[in-house]
N, CA, C and O atoms as CSV, one atom per row, in Angstrom:
chain,resi,resn,atom,element,x,y,z
A,1,UNK,N,N,20.887,-98.392,-5.775
A,1,UNK,CA,C,21.058,-97.661,-7.018
A,1,UNK,C,C,22.513,-97.222,-7.132
A,1,UNK,O,O,23.008,-96.502,-6.265
A,2,UNK,N,N,23.201,-97.643,-8.185
A,2,UNK,CA,C,24.588,-97.211,-8.349
A,2,UNK,C,C,24.675,-95.734,-8.714
A,2,UNK,O,O,23.744,-95.169,-9.288
A,3,UNK,N,N,25.792,-95.124,-8.376
A,3,UNK,CA,C,25.998,-93.734,-8.753
A,3,UNK,C,C,27.288,-93.613,-9.538
A,3,UNK,O,O,28.142,-94.498,-9.488
A,4,UNK,N,N,27.424,-92.521,-10.259
A,4,UNK,CA,C,28.582,-92.302,-11.112
A,4,UNK,C,C,29.840,-92.204,-10.246
A,4,UNK,O,O,29.873,-91.467,-9.261
A,5,UNK,N,N,30.868,-92.953,-10.627
A,5,UNK,CA,C,32.095,-92.960,-9.836
A,5,UNK,C,C,33.012,-91.798,-10.192
A,5,UNK,O,O,34.061,-91.630,-9.570
A,6,UNK,N,N,32.635,-90.993,-11.180
A,6,UNK,CA,C,33.442,-89.833,-11.550
A,6,UNK,C,C,32.873,-88.561,-10.927
A,6,UNK,O,O,33.597,-87.805,-10.279
A,7,UNK,N,N,31.566,-88.325,-11.126
A,7,UNK,CA,C,30.964,-87.073,-10.641
A,7,UNK,C,C,30.015,-87.280,-9.467
A,7,UNK,O,O,29.413,-86.316,-8.994
A,8,UNK,N,N,29.864,-88.519,-8.984
A,8,UNK,CA,C,29.003,-88.858,-7.839
A,8,UNK,C,C,27.532,-88.508,-8.057
A,8,UNK,O,O,26.821,-88.207,-7.099
A,9,UNK,N,N,27.072,-88.543,-9.308
A,9,UNK,CA,C,25.666,-88.271,-9.591
A,9,UNK,C,C,24.842,-89.494,-9.215
A,9,UNK,O,O,25.208,-90.623,-9.540
A,10,UNK,N,N,23.716,-89.262,-8.523
A,10,UNK,CA,C,22.849,-90.367,-8.134
A,10,UNK,C,C,21.398,-89.917,-8.262
A,10,UNK,O,O,21.037,-89.327,-9.280
A,11,UNK,N,N,20.566,-90.173,-7.279
A,11,UNK,CA,C,19.138,-89.872,-7.372
A,11,UNK,C,C,18.887,-88.399,-7.061
A,11,UNK,O,O,19.480,-87.833,-6.143
A,12,UNK,N,N,17.986,-87.783,-7.853
A,12,UNK,CA,C,17.542,-86.405,-7.664
A,12,UNK,C,C,16.117,-86.435,-7.133
A,12,UNK,O,O,15.258,-87.081,-7.734
A,13,UNK,N,N,15.839,-85.759,-6.028
A,13,UNK,CA,C,14.496,-85.715,-5.470
A,13,UNK,C,C,13.847,-84.389,-5.803
A,13,UNK,O,O,14.522,-83.362,-5.875
A,14,UNK,N,N,12.538,-84.407,-6.007
A,14,UNK,CA,C,11.820,-83.176,-6.308
A,14,UNK,C,C,10.332,-83.408,-6.179
A,14,UNK,O,O,9.887,-84.355,-5.532
A,15,UNK,N,N,9.560,-82.518,-6.813
A,15,UNK,CA,C,8.111,-82.619,-6.777
A,15,UNK,C,C,7.536,-82.458,-8.159
A,15,UNK,O,O,8.003,-81.634,-8.945
A,16,UNK,N,N,6.514,-83.249,-8.458
A,16,UNK,CA,C,5.746,-83.072,-9.681
A,16,UNK,C,C,4.561,-82.193,-9.340
A,16,UNK,O,O,3.874,-82.436,-8.348
A,17,UNK,N,N,4.313,-81.186,-10.137
A,17,UNK,CA,C,3.198,-80.287,-9.906
A,17,UNK,C,C,2.241,-80.408,-11.084
A,17,UNK,O,O,2.606,-80.100,-12.219
A,18,UNK,N,N,1.026,-80.852,-10.818
A,18,UNK,CA,C,0.032,-80.918,-11.882
A,18,UNK,C,C,-0.811,-79.658,-11.812
A,18,UNK,O,O,-1.333,-79.310,-10.753
A,19,UNK,N,N,-0.940,-78.989,-12.917
A,19,UNK,CA,C,-1.660,-77.723,-12.954
A,19,UNK,C,C,-2.882,-77.892,-13.855
A,19,UNK,O,O,-2.757,-78.233,-15.031
A,20,UNK,N,N,-4.048,-77.652,-13.296
A,20,UNK,CA,C,-5.278,-77.640,-14.078
A,20,UNK,C,C,-5.957,-76.298,-13.870
A,20,UNK,O,O,-5.632,-75.570,-12.932
A,21,UNK,N,N,-6.887,-75.975,-14.732
A,21,UNK,CA,C,-7.493,-74.641,-14.663
A,21,UNK,C,C,-8.402,-74.473,-13.457
A,21,UNK,O,O,-8.432,-73.400,-12.854
A,22,UNK,N,N,-9.146,-75.518,-13.095
A,22,UNK,CA,C,-10.168,-75.341,-12.075
A,22,UNK,C,C,-9.738,-75.791,-10.687
A,22,UNK,O,O,-10.450,-75.533,-9.717
A,23,UNK,N,N,-8.613,-76.445,-10.565
A,23,UNK,CA,C,-8.232,-76.996,-9.270
A,23,UNK,C,C,-6.927,-76.379,-8.794
A,23,UNK,O,O,-6.156,-75.819,-9.574
A,24,UNK,N,N,-6.709,-76.495,-7.517
A,24,UNK,CA,C,-5.440,-76.068,-6.934
A,24,UNK,C,C,-4.371,-77.047,-7.397
A,24,UNK,O,O,-4.635,-78.239,-7.558
A,25,UNK,N,N,-3.181,-76.544,-7.607
A,25,UNK,CA,C,-2.101,-77.399,-8.101
A,25,UNK,C,C,-1.790,-78.490,-7.083
A,25,UNK,O,O,-1.610,-78.219,-5.895
A,26,UNK,N,N,-1.732,-79.723,-7.565
A,26,UNK,CA,C,-1.417,-80.851,-6.701
A,26,UNK,C,C,0.071,-81.145,-6.808
A,26,UNK,O,O,0.673,-81.017,-7.874
A,27,UNK,N,N,0.651,-81.542,-5.681
A,27,UNK,CA,C,2.076,-81.850,-5.654
A,27,UNK,C,C,2.276,-83.305,-5.257
A,27,UNK,O,O,1.603,-83.818,-4.363
A,28,UNK,N,N,3.195,-83.950,-5.925
A,28,UNK,CA,C,3.512,-85.333,-5.602
A,28,UNK,C,C,5.025,-85.468,-5.574
A,28,UNK,O,O,5.723,-84.892,-6.408
A,29,UNK,N,N,5.520,-86.217,-4.631
A,29,UNK,CA,C,6.958,-86.426,-4.541
A,29,UNK,C,C,7.420,-87.292,-5.708
A,29,UNK,O,O,6.719,-88.217,-6.119
A,30,UNK,N,N,8.584,-86.991,-6.231
A,30,UNK,CA,C,9.115,-87.771,-7.341
A,30,UNK,C,C,10.621,-87.861,-7.200
A,30,UNK,O,O,11.242,-87.104,-6.454
A,31,UNK,N,N,11.188,-88.791,-7.924
A,31,UNK,CA,C,12.642,-88.899,-7.951
A,31,UNK,C,C,13.083,-89.264,-9.354
A,31,UNK,O,O,12.424,-90.034,-10.051
A,32,UNK,N,N,14.208,-88.699,-9.753
A,32,UNK,CA,C,14.793,-88.979,-11.053
A,32,UNK,C,C,16.102,-89.707,-10.830
A,32,UNK,O,O,16.961,-89.261,-10.068
A,33,UNK,N,N,16.239,-90.836,-11.508
A,33,UNK,CA,C,17.463,-91.609,-11.375
A,33,UNK,C,C,18.442,-91.194,-12.458
A,33,UNK,O,O,18.041,-90.897,-13.583
A,34,UNK,N,N,19.706,-91.175,-12.125
A,34,UNK,CA,C,20.745,-90.820,-13.088
A,34,UNK,C,C,20.884,-91.928,-14.123
A,34,UNK,O,O,20.689,-93.102,-13.810
A,35,UNK,N,N,21.221,-91.557,-15.348
A,35,UNK,CA,C,21.403,-92.517,-16.429
A,35,UNK,C,C,22.822,-93.063,-16.323
A,35,UNK,O,O,23.755,-92.520,-16.915
A,36,UNK,N,N,22.973,-94.146,-15.560
A,36,UNK,CA,C,24.278,-94.703,-15.230
A,36,UNK,C,C,24.459,-96.025,-15.965
A,36,UNK,O,O,23.568,-96.875,-15.957
A,37,UNK,N,N,25.603,-96.192,-16.594
A,37,UNK,CA,C,25.928,-97.420,-17.315
A,37,UNK,C,C,27.129,-98.078,-16.678
A,37,UNK,O,O,27.981,-97.404,-16.098
A,38,UNK,N,N,27.200,-99.402,-16.785
A,38,UNK,CA,C,28.380,-100.126,-16.302
A,38,UNK,C,C,29.313,-100.301,-17.490
A,38,UNK,O,O,28.978,-100.983,-18.459
A,39,UNK,N,N,30.483,-99.683,-17.410
A,39,UNK,CA,C,31.389,-99.586,-18.552
A,39,UNK,C,C,32.741,-100.169,-18.174
A,39,UNK,O,O,33.184,-100.073,-17.030
A,40,UNK,N,N,33.374,-100.765,-19.152
A,40,UNK,CA,C,34.726,-101.275,-18.949
A,40,UNK,C,C,35.712,-100.142,-19.218
A,40,UNK,O,O,35.690,-99.538,-20.290
A,41,UNK,N,N,36.577,-99.854,-18.243
A,41,UNK,CA,C,37.517,-98.741,-18.314
A,41,UNK,C,C,38.902,-99.258,-17.977
A,41,UNK,O,O,39.054,-100.125,-17.117
A,42,UNK,N,N,39.904,-98.731,-18.646
A,42,UNK,CA,C,41.286,-99.080,-18.312
A,42,UNK,C,C,41.806,-98.022,-17.347
A,42,UNK,O,O,41.984,-96.859,-17.710
A,43,UNK,N,N,42.045,-98.448,-16.114
A,43,UNK,CA,C,42.503,-97.539,-15.059
A,43,UNK,C,C,43.836,-98.051,-14.539
A,43,UNK,O,O,43.927,-99.174,-14.044
A,44,UNK,N,N,44.855,-97.236,-14.651
A,44,UNK,CA,C,46.216,-97.588,-14.217
A,44,UNK,C,C,46.733,-98.839,-14.922
A,44,UNK,O,O,47.461,-99.639,-14.333
A,45,UNK,N,N,46.348,-98.999,-16.193
A,45,UNK,CA,C,46.848,-100.111,-16.981
A,45,UNK,C,C,46.085,-101.413,-16.823
A,45,UNK,O,O,46.386,-102.385,-17.516
A,46,UNK,N,N,45.095,-101.458,-15.921
A,46,UNK,CA,C,44.313,-102.675,-15.739
A,46,UNK,C,C,42.853,-102.388,-16.082
A,46,UNK,O,O,42.322,-101.350,-15.687
A,47,UNK,N,N,42.198,-103.290,-16.810
A,47,UNK,CA,C,40.780,-103.069,-17.129
A,47,UNK,C,C,39.907,-103.282,-15.892
A,47,UNK,O,O,40.088,-104.242,-15.143
A,48,UNK,N,N,38.964,-102.374,-15.699
A,48,UNK,CA,C,38.031,-102.456,-14.582
A,48,UNK,C,C,36.642,-102.113,-15.077
A,48,UNK,O,O,36.488,-101.492,-16.128
A,49,UNK,N,N,35.633,-102.514,-14.326
A,49,UNK,CA,C,34.265,-102.122,-14.621
A,49,UNK,C,C,33.864,-101.046,-13.632
A,49,UNK,O,O,34.043,-101.194,-12.423
A,50,UNK,N,N,33.313,-99.951,-14.166
A,50,UNK,CA,C,32.890,-98.835,-13.331
A,50,UNK,C,C,31.508,-98.392,-13.748
A,50,UNK,O,O,31.104,-98.582,-14.896
A,51,UNK,N,N,30.771,-97.792,-12.804
A,51,UNK,CA,C,29.499,-97.163,-13.117
A,51,UNK,C,C,29.773,-95.712,-13.485
A,51,UNK,O,O,30.317,-94.954,-12.682
A,52,UNK,N,N,29.391,-95.323,-14.715
A,52,UNK,CA,C,29.652,-93.969,-15.209
A,52,UNK,C,C,28.376,-93.440,-15.833
A,52,UNK,O,O,27.714,-94.151,-16.589
A,53,UNK,N,N,28.021,-92.191,-15.526
A,53,UNK,CA,C,26.823,-91.601,-16.118
A,53,UNK,C,C,27.111,-91.241,-17.580
A,53,UNK,O,O,28.263,-91.070,-17.978
A,54,UNK,N,N,26.048,-91.131,-18.356
A,54,UNK,CA,C,26.211,-90.911,-19.790
A,54,UNK,C,C,26.775,-89.529,-20.089
A,54,UNK,O,O,27.406,-89.340,-21.129
A,55,UNK,N,N,26.568,-88.581,-19.223
A,55,UNK,CA,C,27.147,-87.249,-19.443
A,55,UNK,C,C,28.668,-87.299,-19.346
A,55,UNK,O,O,29.361,-86.653,-20.132
A,56,UNK,N,N,29.189,-88.060,-18.391
A,56,UNK,CA,C,30.643,-88.212,-18.280
A,56,UNK,C,C,31.191,-89.025,-19.452
A,56,UNK,O,O,32.300,-88.767,-19.919
A,57,UNK,N,N,30.418,-90.011,-19.933
A,57,UNK,CA,C,30.853,-90.791,-21.095
A,57,UNK,C,C,30.960,-89.901,-22.335
A,57,UNK,O,O,31.940,-89.980,-23.076
A,58,UNK,N,N,29.954,-89.056,-22.557
A,58,UNK,CA,C,29.969,-88.170,-23.728
A,58,UNK,C,C,31.087,-87.151,-23.648
A,58,UNK,O,O,31.678,-86.792,-24.666
A,59,UNK,N,N,31.382,-86.683,-22.441
A,59,UNK,CA,C,32.418,-85.674,-22.262
A,59,UNK,C,C,33.810,-86.282,-22.359
A,59,UNK,O,O,34.796,-85.553,-22.470
A,60,UNK,N,N,33.904,-87.614,-22.320
A,60,UNK,CA,C,35.196,-88.269,-22.415
A,60,UNK,C,C,35.947,-88.299,-21.102
A,60,UNK,O,O,37.169,-88.440,-21.090
A,61,UNK,N,N,35.236,-88.168,-19.997
A,61,UNK,CA,C,35.898,-88.170,-18.691
A,61,UNK,C,C,36.448,-89.544,-18.354
A,61,UNK,O,O,37.360,-89.651,-17.534
A,62,UNK,N,N,35.920,-90.597,-18.964
A,62,UNK,CA,C,36.419,-91.954,-18.693
A,62,UNK,C,C,37.800,-92.164,-19.280
A,62,UNK,O,O,38.545,-93.026,-18.814
A,63,UNK,N,N,38.159,-91.384,-20.305
A,63,UNK,CA,C,39.473,-91.537,-20.926
A,63,UNK,C,C,40.577,-90.878,-20.111
A,63,UNK,O,O,41.756,-91.160,-20.328
A,64,UNK,N,N,40.212,-89.999,-19.172
A,64,UNK,CA,C,41.196,-89.274,-18.387
A,64,UNK,C,C,41.537,-89.953,-17.073
A,64,UNK,O,O,42.163,-89.342,-16.207
A,65,UNK,N,N,41.137,-91.207,-16.909
A,65,UNK,CA,C,41.419,-91.903,-15.641
A,65,UNK,C,C,42.826,-92.396,-15.568
A,65,UNK,O,O,43.218,-93.000,-14.569
């Protein structure tokens, strides 16, 4: 799984908790993957392809390279 090359965001681990009225809450392991795109970026005057998360893309962090 690729991770963001700007903020190093990758997989988040946690637990899903199902809550019902009559039963004890059940827990299941889960993981959330970062929304990472492969984008063409100009870095030091040369075009390169980098993996960047959509939050960094929206913030314009790719333009500051």
